[in-house]
N, C-alpha and C positions, 0 to 999 in steps of 0.2 A: 503493502499499498506505498509506504513510504517513497519505494522506486518509482512510481509512476506520478507523485505529488510531485518531485523531486523534477521525472521528465517534462510536466506539465509545464512547471515553471519554468523552465528551460525554452519550451517550445512556444510561450508565452512574450517571454523577452525577447527572442530572436523575431517574433512575428512582430513585437513593439517595434524593434529598433530597425527593423526594413518598413515598417509601414512609412516611419518617420522620414526614414532617406529620401532627401529631393536629388541625389544626384545622377545624373547619366552619364554612362558611360559606352564612348563611341570609339571601335576598331575600324582604322583606316590603313590602307596605303601598305598592302602586304606585298611585298615584291618576291617572294622566297618561299616556301617550305624548311625548317629549322630540320638541319641534316644531324643534327644530335641537341643531347639538354646540356646548356651553358653550364659552366663551373665560377667563370671569374666574371668580374665585371667591372667597370670604372666610369664615374658620372662627368662630365663632358663639361659640363657650367662649374663645378667645383675645380676642376684642373685648370682649366685655361680665365677661372675668375668671370663669367659672365654672368650674370644675374637674371633669369629668367619673369620675377617679378620686380615689379615698382619698389618696393619697401622689402627692406634688406630685413625684418626679422622672418616675416612670411617666405622669404626666398628661402633662408636657413632651414626654418622647417621643414620646405619642400625635398630640399638636398638630403636632409639628415633624416627626415623620414622613410626619403627611396635608399639610402646606403643600409639605418637600419634593417625595413622591410626585406631587401634583399638578404643580407645576411642572415635575416633570420631562416630565409628559406632555404640556406645553408652556401650561398654564393659567399664567392672569397673577394673583396677588393683591392682589387690589380689594377693600378697605373700606369705599370712600364707596358704589362701583355694581358690586355683584357681580353675572352672572347666575343664579348657584349659590353657596347658601350650606349651607354642612356645619356641621354639629353632633354632636357624640358623647356618650355617656355609658356608664357600666359598670353592671354588675351582678355582683358576686364573692361568691358564696355558698359557704363553709365547709361541708366533708364529707366523711365518711369511709366505705372499701370495703373490702369483708372482701380480705384476699389468701391464698390460696393458695401455702403451701409443698411441695417437693416434697423432700422430705429426702434422697430418695435418686436424684436425676438421671439415673443410668447405668443405672440396672434399675427405676427403678418401681416399684421396693416387690413385683415378680411374679416376676422372673428370677435365679435361683439363680449366682453367677459364681464358677469353682473358684479364679480367681485372687483374689479378693477372700471378706471376709466376705458371710454370709447375712443381709442386713438383715430377713428375714423373723424372725428371735429374736431380735432388737435389741427390748429395748421400746418400743413405740409412742410418739411424741411428738406436742404439740398442732400443725400444720401450718397453724393457722388466724389469722394478725393481721387486725390490723385497719391503715389507712394513710389520714392525714391530710390532705386535698388540699383546694382551692381550683377551683372551677369558675366561672371569666372567660366572660366574657361581653362583649364590646366593641360595642356599637351606634353607625351611624352612616345618619345621615339627612341626606340629599339635599334641600334644595327649591329650587325655583324661584321667585326674586324675582316674575317679572311674571305668575304666575298666582296666586303666593303657594302653592302645592300640594305637596305631598310628593312629589318625583320617583321615591323611591323610600328604603329603608332595607334600610338590610345588615348582618347579626348575624355576627360571627365569636366561634363556641365551643369553649373548651379548657380543658384542665386544666392546675393549677399543682400544685406541689408548695415550690416556692423561691423565694425574691426574684430569685436569679439568673436562675431556670429562666420567672419571671415576666417579666420585662426580657425578654426572648430570645422569649417567644412573643407578647408587645405588638408588639416590631417586622416579627416573619412575618405576625401578621394585620393589622398597618396594610398589609405591602406586598399580602396577597392579597384586604384589601377592594377596594385600588387596583387591583389585576388583575381582578376583578369586578364595577366599575362598568364599568372602560372596555370587559369584553368585550360587557354587556348593554345600555352603550348604541350599540356598534358593532352589535350583535347588534335590536335594536331597532326 
């Protein structure tokens, strides 16, 4: 009984974490199928001092996150003779969207409730507002050094509204890119 309860709790947590995830991953630009499993890697941005993000802190989070994630998968960081070169860049677009606010969430402005006032007789308010956000894309290229061809490009796309949320989304994007890379390498 206890094992069933623990299993249900784990499934519930997985469901909640996947339901709250608003990061989409796209696989692009596959030039060839991998001929082996890679063992060593290097991060090009780190080696040449090129930042993929304007913000230095976010760039460090991505670089360290990629390195730690791939080392956790069993890769060895080899800056002299890597089998796989990883480079990343970002695309950050400021945007606006219209948000429709419902001033009467319990009734929806259509049902009369005898215990409350009738919202149909109140003056109507402007229920549309605009919200600023940033469309953030993290583009990660995986290049095979033997063939000098791109193995794949993975792009993580998400919406961010503030700096704290941006750091959290970047960490989640790196984790999902690593998982997607691992899945596609095993799938191919």
